[in-house]
C-alpha positions as CSV (number, residue, x, y, z in Angstrom):
1,X,5.8,-1.8,-2.8
2,X,8.6,-1.0,-0.3
3,X,11.2,-2.5,-2.7
4,X,9.7,-0.2,-5.4
5,X,10.2,3.1,-3.1
6,X,13.7,1.9,-2.2
7,X,14.4,1.6,-6.0
8,X,13.2,5.1,-6.6
9,X,15.3,6.4,-3.9
10,X,18.6,4.4,-5.2
11,X,17.8,5.7,-8.8
12,X,17.5,9.4,-7.3
13,X,20.8,8.8,-5.4
14,X,22.4,7.5,-8.5
15,X,21.2,10.8,-10.5
16,X,22.5,12.8,-8.0
17,X,25.8,11.2,-7.9
18,X,26.3,11.2,-11.7
19,X,25.3,14.9,-11.7
20,X,28.2,15.6,-9.2
21,X,30.7,13.4,-11.2
22,X,29.9,15.5,-14.1
23,X,30.4,18.8,-12.0
24,X,33.9,17.7,-10.9
25,X,34.9,16.7,-14.4
26,X,33.8,20.1,-15.8
27,X,35.7,21.7,-12.8
28,X,38.7,19.7,-13.2
29,X,39.0,20.5,-16.8
30,X,38.4,24.3,-16.3
31,X,41.1,24.3,-13.3
32,X,39.4,23.9,-10.0
33,X,39.2,26.8,-7.9
34,X,40.8,26.1,-4.7
35,X,38.1,27.8,-2.5
36,X,35.6,25.3,-3.8
37,X,37.4,22.5,-3.3
38,X,36.5,21.7,0.1
39,X,35.3,18.0,-0.2
40,X,33.1,16.4,2.4
41,X,34.5,12.8,3.6
42,X,30.8,11.4,3.4
43,X,27.9,11.5,5.3
44,X,26.1,8.2,6.5
45,X,22.4,8.1,7.0
46,X,20.1,5.3,8.1
47,X,16.5,5.1,7.0
48,X,14.5,2.0,7.9
49,X,17.5,-0.3,7.9
50,X,18.7,0.8,4.6
51,X,22.2,2.2,4.9
52,X,23.6,4.6,2.1
53,X,26.7,6.5,2.1
54,X,26.5,9.4,0.3
55,X,29.6,11.5,-0.9
56,X,29.0,15.0,-2.0
57,X,30.9,18.3,-2.7
58,X,30.0,20.8,-0.1
59,X,27.6,23.0,-2.1
60,X,24.5,23.7,-0.5
61,X,22.1,22.5,-3.3
62,X,23.4,19.0,-3.4
63,X,22.7,18.8,0.6
64,X,19.4,20.4,0.1
65,X,18.5,17.8,-2.7
66,X,19.9,15.0,-0.3
67,X,17.7,16.2,2.5
68,X,14.8,16.6,0.3
69,X,15.1,13.1,-0.8
70,X,15.7,11.9,2.9
71,X,12.4,13.7,3.8
72,X,10.6,12.4,0.8
73,X,11.8,9.0,1.8
74,X,10.9,9.0,5.3
75,X,7.2,10.3,4.0
76,X,6.9,7.4,1.9
77,X,7.9,5.1,4.9
78,X,4.9,6.7,6.6
79,X,2.8,6.6,3.8
80,X,3.5,3.0,3.5
81,X,3.0,2.4,7.3
82,X,-0.6,4.2,7.1
83,X,-1.5,1.9,4.1
84,X,-0.3,-1.1,5.8
85,X,-2.5,-0.3,8.8
86,X,-5.5,0.5,6.6
87,X,-5.0,-2.8,4.7
88,X,-5.1,-4.7,8.2
89,X,-8.3,-2.9,8.9
90,X,-9.9,-3.9,5.8
91,X,-8.5,-7.6,6.2
92,X,-10.2,-7.6,9.5
93,X,-13.4,-6.1,8.0
94,X,-13.2,-8.5,5.2
95,X,-12.9,-11.5,7.5
96,X,-16.1,-10.4,9.5
97,X,-18.2,-9.7,6.5
98,X,-17.0,-13.5,5.1
99,X,-18.2,-15.2,8.5
100,X,-21.1,-13.1,8.4
101,X,-22.1,-14.4,5.1
102,X,-21.2,-18.0,6.1
103,X,-23.6,-17.7,8.9
104,X,-26.2,-16.4,6.7
105,X,-25.5,-19.2,4.0
106,X,-25.8,-21.7,6.7
107,X,-29.3,-20.2,7.9
108,X,-30.5,-20.1,4.5
109,X,-29.5,-23.8,3.8
110,X,-31.3,-24.7,7.0
111,X,-34.4,-22.7,6.2
112,X,-34.4,-24.4,2.7
113,X,-34.2,-27.8,4.3
114,X,-36.7,-27.3,7.1
115,X,-39.1,-24.7,6.5
116,X,-39.6,-24.8,2.6
117,X,-41.1,-28.2,2.7
118,X,-43.7,-27.1,5.5
119,X,-44.5,-24.0,3.6
120,X,-45.0,-26.1,0.2
121,X,-47.4,-28.6,2.0
122,X,-49.3,-25.6,3.2
123,X,-49.9,-24.0,0.0
124,X,-50.8,-27.3,-1.5
125,X,-53.4,-27.3,1.5
126,X,-54.6,-24.0,0.8
127,X,-54.8,-24.7,-2.7
128,X,-57.0,-27.7,-2.3
129,X,-59.2,-26.1,0.4
130,X,-59.8,-23.2,-2.6
131,X,-60.6,-25.9,-5.1
132,X,-63.0,-27.5,-2.6
133,X,-64.8,-24.2,-1.7
134,X,-65.3,-23.6,-5.5
135,X,-66.6,-26.9,-6.1
136,X,-68.9,-26.6,-3.2
137,X,-70.6,-23.4,-4.8
């Protein structure tokens, strides 16, 4: 699941890079305005051991997109951690239930081996006594 979220993040970053490249090529062909040529060298962010170097043109919309993506990635990581904790809890509950089920199965098997024969014998005795009482009338 983490791989899927990382893949989605990489795809989003690639889309942003392609969008910026298209913008750069449009500006280059239209004669770039020197006032907007303030290019940042890059920004390195680390999130959960995944290092990505992101280069962008210094406009706010791209930085906002990056920040939104970073926030979204962090939220996904928090959701993943929460799901993992729930999975651990469910696994623990499942293990407890399986242990209880095994105990009940052993108890049932024990009752079938010990109690059932004596109950069958008692039923047969009661049936004979009933038949004997009917005959004596």
